[in-house]
A tleap script that builds the chain and sets N, CA, C and O, in Angstrom:
source leaprc.protein.ff14SB
mol = sequence {
  NMET ASN LEU PHE ARG SER GLU GLU HIE ILE
  ARG ASN TRP GLY ARG PHE ASP PRO ALA THR
  LYS GLU GLY ILE LEU PRO LEU GLU ASP LEU
  VAL ARG LEU PHE SER GLY ASN LEU PHE ARG
  ARG ARG LEU ASP GLN ASP TYR VAL SER HIE
  SER ARG GLU TYR LEU GLY GLU TRP LEU ALA
  ALA LEU THR GLU ILE ALA LYS GLU ARG PRO
  PHE TRP SER PRO GLY LEU CHIE
}
set mol.1.N position { 18.960 -24.447 -3.453 }
set mol.1.CA position { 18.990 -24.353 -2.240 }
set mol.1.C position { 20.373 -25.905 -1.376 }
set mol.1.O position { 20.941 -26.989 -1.240 }
set mol.2.N position { 20.224 -25.344 -1.275 }
set mol.2.CA position { 21.274 -26.967 -0.099 }
set mol.2.C position { 20.914 -27.417 0.678 }
set mol.2.O position { 20.217 -26.588 1.262 }
set mol.3.N position { 20.899 -28.736 1.413 }
set mol.3.CA position { 20.519 -29.057 2.783 }
set mol.3.C position { 21.914 -29.643 2.594 }
set mol.3.O position { 22.615 -30.071 1.677 }
set mol.4.N position { 22.016 -29.311 4.896 }
set mol.4.CA position { 22.741 -30.120 4.980 }
set mol.4.C position { 22.871 -30.816 6.315 }
set mol.4.O position { 22.532 -29.872 7.028 }
set mol.5.N position { 23.028 -31.430 6.836 }
set mol.5.CA position { 23.407 -32.493 7.839 }
set mol.5.C position { 23.351 -31.205 9.113 }
set mol.5.O position { 22.408 -30.574 9.591 }
set mol.6.N position { 24.266 -31.192 9.272 }
set mol.6.CA position { 23.878 -29.982 10.840 }
set mol.6.C position { 24.623 -28.040 10.423 }
set mol.6.O position { 25.389 -27.775 9.497 }
set mol.7.N position { 24.307 -27.487 10.995 }
set mol.7.CA position { 25.536 -26.333 10.482 }
set mol.7.C position { 27.137 -26.362 10.469 }
set mol.7.O position { 27.905 -25.849 9.654 }
set mol.8.N position { 27.417 -27.133 11.644 }
set mol.8.CA position { 28.915 -27.474 11.210 }
set mol.8.C position { 29.281 -28.247 9.323 }
set mol.8.O position { 30.421 -28.262 8.859 }
set mol.9.N position { 28.415 -28.630 8.785 }
set mol.9.CA position { 28.171 -29.579 7.475 }
set mol.9.C position { 28.756 -27.976 6.485 }
set mol.9.O position { 29.709 -27.659 5.773 }
set mol.10.N position { 27.438 -27.319 7.038 }
set mol.10.CA position { 27.929 -26.240 6.006 }
set mol.10.C position { 29.321 -25.665 6.084 }
set mol.10.O position { 30.189 -25.686 5.212 }
set mol.11.N position { 29.364 -25.183 7.216 }
set mol.11.CA position { 30.319 -24.128 7.655 }
set mol.11.C position { 31.435 -24.860 7.354 }
set mol.11.O position { 32.305 -23.991 7.296 }
set mol.12.N position { 31.925 -25.840 7.142 }
set mol.12.CA position { 32.928 -27.325 6.176 }
set mol.12.C position { 32.575 -26.995 4.718 }
set mol.12.O position { 33.502 -26.422 4.146 }
set mol.13.N position { 31.390 -27.221 3.898 }
set mol.13.CA position { 31.451 -27.215 2.586 }
set mol.13.C position { 32.338 -26.322 2.075 }
set mol.13.O position { 32.452 -25.187 2.537 }
set mol.14.N position { 33.226 -26.897 0.805 }
set mol.14.CA position { 33.862 -25.996 0.601 }
set mol.14.C position { 33.078 -24.625 -0.668 }
set mol.14.O position { 33.738 -24.640 -1.707 }
set mol.15.N position { 32.008 -23.663 -0.720 }
set mol.15.CA position { 31.597 -23.581 -0.969 }
set mol.15.C position { 30.813 -22.069 0.361 }
set mol.15.O position { 30.773 -20.839 0.328 }
set mol.16.N position { 30.478 -22.836 1.053 }
set mol.16.CA position { 30.346 -22.083 2.083 }
set mol.16.C position { 31.210 -20.838 1.520 }
set mol.16.O position { 32.304 -20.952 0.966 }
set mol.17.N position { 30.484 -19.564 1.774 }
set mol.17.CA position { 30.124 -17.946 2.201 }
set mol.17.C position { 29.906 -17.421 3.560 }
set mol.17.O position { 28.725 -17.132 3.752 }
set mol.18.N position { 30.887 -17.158 4.815 }
set mol.18.CA position { 30.904 -16.733 5.870 }
set mol.18.C position { 29.592 -15.814 5.903 }
set mol.18.O position { 28.483 -16.136 6.330 }
set mol.19.N position { 30.109 -14.216 5.179 }
set mol.19.CA position { 28.721 -13.554 4.956 }
set mol.19.C position { 27.019 -13.797 4.781 }
set mol.19.O position { 26.075 -13.058 5.060 }
set mol.20.N position { 27.093 -15.593 4.013 }
set mol.20.CA position { 26.342 -15.501 3.616 }
set mol.20.C position { 25.260 -16.337 5.093 }
set mol.20.O position { 24.100 -16.499 4.715 }
set mol.21.N position { 25.484 -16.778 6.428 }
set mol.21.CA position { 25.657 -17.476 7.424 }
set mol.21.C position { 24.603 -17.297 8.090 }
set mol.21.O position { 24.049 -18.242 8.653 }
set mol.22.N position { 23.906 -15.421 8.169 }
set mol.22.CA position { 22.638 -15.068 8.332 }
set mol.22.C position { 21.524 -16.076 8.128 }
set mol.22.O position { 20.826 -16.751 8.884 }
set mol.23.N position { 21.621 -15.928 6.892 }
set mol.23.CA position { 21.034 -17.194 6.168 }
set mol.23.C position { 20.759 -18.398 6.343 }
set mol.23.O position { 19.659 -18.672 5.861 }
set mol.24.N position { 21.349 -19.382 6.896 }
set mol.24.CA position { 21.075 -20.467 7.782 }
set mol.24.C position { 19.755 -20.277 7.955 }
set mol.24.O position { 18.996 -19.325 8.141 }
set mol.25.N position { 19.690 -21.463 7.842 }
set mol.25.CA position { 17.732 -21.989 9.179 }
set mol.25.C position { 17.332 -23.497 8.461 }
set mol.25.O position { 17.329 -24.078 7.376 }
set mol.26.N position { 17.044 -23.653 9.712 }
set mol.26.CA position { 16.843 -25.181 10.188 }
set mol.26.C position { 15.690 -25.794 9.544 }
set mol.26.O position { 14.504 -25.468 9.595 }
set mol.27.N position { 16.142 -26.540 9.061 }
set mol.27.CA position { 14.544 -27.399 8.492 }
set mol.27.C position { 14.041 -27.169 9.019 }
set mol.27.O position { 13.970 -25.947 8.886 }
set mol.28.N position { 12.945 -27.707 10.350 }
set mol.28.CA position { 11.390 -26.940 10.972 }
set mol.28.C position { 11.172 -25.225 10.151 }
set mol.28.O position { 10.051 -24.763 9.936 }
set mol.29.N position { 12.389 -24.536 9.811 }
set mol.29.CA position { 12.436 -23.105 9.713 }
set mol.29.C position { 11.430 -23.276 8.034 }
set mol.29.O position { 10.689 -22.372 7.650 }
set mol.30.N position { 11.610 -24.457 7.331 }
set mol.30.CA position { 12.434 -24.052 5.642 }
set mol.30.C position { 11.165 -24.959 5.386 }
set mol.30.O position { 10.636 -24.755 4.293 }
set mol.31.N position { 10.591 -25.893 6.158 }
set mol.31.CA position { 9.256 -27.112 6.443 }
set mol.31.C position { 7.709 -26.215 6.874 }
set mol.31.O position { 6.593 -26.710 6.713 }
set mol.32.N position { 7.903 -25.147 7.308 }
set mol.32.CA position { 6.578 -23.838 8.090 }
set mol.32.C position { 6.959 -23.517 6.811 }
set mol.32.O position { 6.525 -24.488 6.192 }
set mol.33.N position { 7.471 -22.815 6.021 }
set mol.33.CA position { 8.102 -21.322 4.740 }
set mol.33.C position { 7.291 -22.139 3.671 }
set mol.33.O position { 6.384 -21.518 3.117 }
set mol.34.N position { 7.515 -23.586 3.266 }
set mol.34.CA position { 6.844 -24.784 2.660 }
set mol.34.C position { 5.773 -24.781 2.328 }
set mol.34.O position { 5.240 -24.258 1.349 }
set mol.35.N position { 5.236 -25.590 3.424 }
set mol.35.CA position { 4.075 -26.615 3.539 }
set mol.35.C position { 3.086 -25.657 3.363 }
set mol.35.O position { 2.122 -26.405 3.523 }
set mol.36.N position { 2.737 -24.877 3.214 }
set mol.36.CA position { 1.879 -23.687 3.459 }
set mol.36.C position { 0.851 -23.464 2.388 }
set mol.36.O position { 1.351 -23.613 1.273 }
set mol.37.N position { -0.622 -23.109 2.360 }
set mol.37.CA position { -1.250 -23.558 1.438 }
set mol.37.C position { -1.202 -22.522 0.219 }
set mol.37.O position { -1.948 -22.528 -0.761 }
set mol.38.N position { 0.109 -21.398 0.568 }
set mol.38.CA position { 0.805 -20.783 -0.222 }
set mol.38.C position { 0.944 -22.010 -1.895 }
set mol.38.O position { 0.583 -21.770 -3.047 }
set mol.39.N position { 1.623 -23.298 -1.294 }
set mol.39.CA position { 2.531 -23.933 -1.588 }
set mol.39.C position { 1.794 -25.814 -2.127 }
set mol.39.O position { 1.926 -26.654 -3.016 }
set mol.40.N position { 1.241 -25.639 -1.201 }
set mol.40.CA position { -0.192 -26.390 -1.402 }
set mol.40.C position { -1.336 -27.226 -1.860 }
set mol.40.O position { -1.614 -28.351 -2.275 }
set mol.41.N position { -1.870 -26.018 -1.547 }
set mol.41.CA position { -3.201 -25.604 -2.700 }
set mol.41.C position { -3.257 -25.247 -4.415 }
set mol.41.O position { -4.203 -24.926 -5.134 }
set mol.42.N position { -1.550 -25.496 -4.754 }
set mol.42.CA position { -1.137 -24.970 -6.197 }
set mol.42.C position { -2.813 -25.784 -7.416 }
set mol.42.O position { -3.401 -25.417 -8.433 }
set mol.43.N position { -2.880 -26.618 -6.742 }
set mol.43.CA position { -3.495 -28.052 -7.812 }
set mol.43.C position { -5.109 -27.089 -7.580 }
set mol.43.O position { -6.041 -26.972 -8.376 }
set mol.44.N position { -5.032 -26.810 -6.899 }
set mol.44.CA position { -7.388 -26.148 -6.313 }
set mol.44.C position { -7.511 -25.754 -7.325 }
set mol.44.O position { -6.456 -25.489 -7.901 }
set mol.45.N position { -8.994 -25.465 -8.194 }
set mol.45.CA position { -9.279 -24.749 -8.551 }
set mol.45.C position { -9.804 -22.970 -8.250 }
set mol.45.O position { -9.814 -22.250 -9.249 }
set mol.46.N position { -10.189 -22.382 -6.977 }
set mol.46.CA position { -10.062 -22.108 -6.565 }
set mol.46.C position { -8.601 -21.338 -6.213 }
set mol.46.O position { -8.888 -20.216 -5.796 }
set mol.47.N position { -6.974 -21.554 -6.230 }
set mol.47.CA position { -5.911 -20.971 -5.895 }
set mol.47.C position { -6.228 -19.544 -5.844 }
set mol.47.O position { -6.570 -18.824 -4.906 }
set mol.48.N position { -5.961 -19.239 -7.505 }
set mol.48.CA position { -5.389 -17.865 -7.564 }
set mol.48.C position { -6.551 -16.820 -6.651 }
set mol.48.O position { -6.230 -15.865 -5.943 }
set mol.49.N position { -7.782 -17.263 -6.881 }
set mol.49.CA position { -8.948 -16.356 -6.240 }
set mol.49.C position { -8.119 -16.469 -4.922 }
set mol.49.O position { -7.448 -15.511 -4.541 }
set mol.50.N position { -8.156 -17.347 -4.403 }
set mol.50.CA position { -7.205 -17.828 -2.327 }
set mol.50.C position { -5.421 -16.831 -2.331 }
set mol.50.O position { -4.841 -16.362 -1.351 }
set mol.51.N position { -5.047 -16.808 -3.587 }
set mol.51.CA position { -4.289 -17.190 -3.109 }
set mol.51.C position { -3.292 -15.461 -3.157 }
set mol.51.O position { -2.088 -15.403 -3.407 }
set mol.52.N position { -4.372 -13.971 -2.785 }
set mol.52.CA position { -3.728 -12.455 -1.644 }
set mol.52.C position { -3.612 -13.916 -0.427 }
set mol.52.O position { -2.463 -14.029 0.000 }
set mol.53.N position { -4.634 -15.006 0.156 }
set mol.53.CA position { -5.034 -14.723 1.520 }
set mol.53.C position { -3.801 -16.033 1.989 }
set mol.53.O position { -3.306 -16.098 3.114 }
set mol.54.N position { -3.413 -17.200 0.603 }
set mol.54.CA position { -2.280 -17.833 1.175 }
set mol.54.C position { -0.744 -16.697 0.766 }
set mol.54.O position { 0.403 -17.144 0.781 }
set mol.55.N position { -1.000 -15.593 0.515 }
set mol.55.CA position { 1.044 -15.146 0.729 }
set mol.55.C position { 0.766 -14.421 2.160 }
set mol.55.O position { 1.572 -14.152 3.050 }
set mol.56.N position { -1.003 -14.130 2.074 }
set mol.56.CA position { 0.098 -13.653 3.854 }
set mol.56.C position { -0.222 -13.907 4.273 }
set mol.56.O position { -0.776 -13.185 5.101 }
set mol.57.N position { -0.381 -15.590 4.348 }
set mol.57.CA position { 0.137 -17.019 5.727 }
set mol.57.C position { 1.471 -16.819 5.124 }
set mol.57.O position { 2.448 -16.586 5.835 }
set mol.58.N position { 1.528 -16.882 4.144 }
set mol.58.CA position { 3.299 -17.069 3.969 }
set mol.58.C position { 4.351 -16.222 4.113 }
set mol.58.O position { 5.537 -16.381 4.402 }
set mol.59.N position { 3.463 -15.007 3.773 }
set mol.59.CA position { 4.674 -13.440 4.842 }
set mol.59.C position { 4.132 -13.679 6.890 }
set mol.59.O position { 4.708 -13.779 7.973 }
set mol.60.N position { 3.037 -13.668 6.473 }
set mol.60.CA position { 3.483 -13.846 8.124 }
set mol.60.C position { 4.319 -15.753 8.863 }
set mol.60.O position { 4.258 -16.199 10.009 }
set mol.61.N position { 4.977 -16.364 7.625 }
set mol.61.CA position { 5.709 -17.442 8.224 }
set mol.61.C position { 7.074 -16.577 8.953 }
set mol.61.O position { 7.831 -16.569 9.923 }
set mol.62.N position { 6.650 -15.717 7.374 }
set mol.62.CA position { 8.073 -15.571 6.737 }
set mol.62.C position { 9.069 -13.950 7.487 }
set mol.62.O position { 10.171 -13.551 7.110 }
set mol.63.N position { 8.162 -13.332 8.615 }
set mol.63.CA position { 8.397 -12.256 9.400 }
set mol.63.C position { 7.992 -13.007 10.784 }
set mol.63.O position { 7.530 -12.155 11.543 }
set mol.64.N position { 7.996 -13.939 11.220 }
set mol.64.CA position { 7.860 -14.291 12.148 }
set mol.64.C position { 9.760 -15.695 12.629 }
set mol.64.O position { 10.181 -16.073 13.722 }
set mol.65.N position { 10.381 -16.027 10.929 }
set mol.65.CA position { 11.451 -16.174 10.919 }
set mol.65.C position { 12.034 -15.411 11.103 }
set mol.65.O position { 12.844 -15.618 12.006 }
set mol.66.N position { 12.080 -14.070 10.462 }
set mol.66.CA position { 12.973 -13.107 10.094 }
set mol.66.C position { 12.741 -12.617 11.587 }
set mol.66.O position { 13.697 -11.962 12.001 }
set mol.67.N position { 11.756 -12.766 12.447 }
set mol.67.CA position { 12.217 -12.524 14.084 }
set mol.67.C position { 13.124 -12.168 15.035 }
set mol.67.O position { 13.247 -11.465 16.039 }
set mol.68.N position { 13.907 -13.178 14.097 }
set mol.68.CA position { 14.632 -14.494 15.316 }
set mol.68.C position { 16.740 -13.684 14.033 }
set mol.68.O position { 17.870 -13.246 14.250 }
set mol.69.N position { 15.273 -14.260 12.233 }
set mol.69.CA position { 16.919 -14.299 11.837 }
set mol.69.C position { 16.528 -12.852 10.761 }
set mol.69.O position { 15.347 -12.890 10.415 }
set mol.70.N position { 17.110 -11.935 10.340 }
set mol.70.CA position { 16.547 -10.294 10.065 }
set mol.70.C position { 16.839 -10.804 8.813 }
set mol.70.O position { 16.275 -10.374 7.807 }
set mol.71.N position { 18.064 -12.098 8.770 }
set mol.71.CA position { 18.577 -11.440 6.890 }
set mol.71.C position { 17.281 -12.337 5.827 }
set mol.71.O position { 17.032 -12.032 4.660 }
set mol.72.N position { 16.715 -13.288 6.488 }
set mol.72.CA position { 14.934 -13.896 5.760 }
set mol.72.C position { 13.797 -12.672 6.187 }
set mol.72.O position { 12.708 -13.066 6.604 }
set mol.73.N position { 14.089 -10.912 6.069 }
set mol.73.CA position { 12.750 -10.594 6.595 }
set mol.73.C position { 12.405 -10.154 5.457 }
set mol.73.O position { 13.115 -10.732 4.635 }
set mol.74.N position { 11.446 -9.188 4.756 }
set mol.74.CA position { 10.922 -9.230 3.682 }
set mol.74.C position { 10.469 -8.809 3.279 }
set mol.74.O position { 9.672 -8.921 2.348 }
set mol.75.N position { 11.361 -7.184 4.711 }
set mol.75.CA position { 10.962 -6.385 4.468 }
set mol.75.C position { 10.459 -5.616 3.427 }
set mol.75.O position { 10.791 -5.356 2.271 }
set mol.76.N position { 9.498 -5.310 4.238 }
set mol.76.CA position { 7.707 -4.860 4.537 }
set mol.76.C position { 6.877 -4.239 6.045 }
set mol.76.O position { 5.805 -4.307 6.647 }
set mol.77.N position { 7.566 -3.922 6.080 }
set mol.77.CA position { 6.676 -2.818 8.371 }
set mol.77.C position { 6.840 -1.845 7.462 }
set mol.77.O position { 6.589 -0.676 7.755 }
savepdb mol mol.pdb
quit
């Protein structure tokens, strides 16, 4: 994963592949994906027993993001 200051910087990056432009996400979407319980609660003693619940939350966030960016669709429809 590479983080850039703006979409313009991404497009000016020497290794930018125009075929991947659909995968560009704003920072707020990345934060939403990676700050949920699936990632925050990993050290909890009961993490495994709640992992399905956490995964469901994460997939809901991913599905919400995919509504505007089909590139990120989890393909579980």
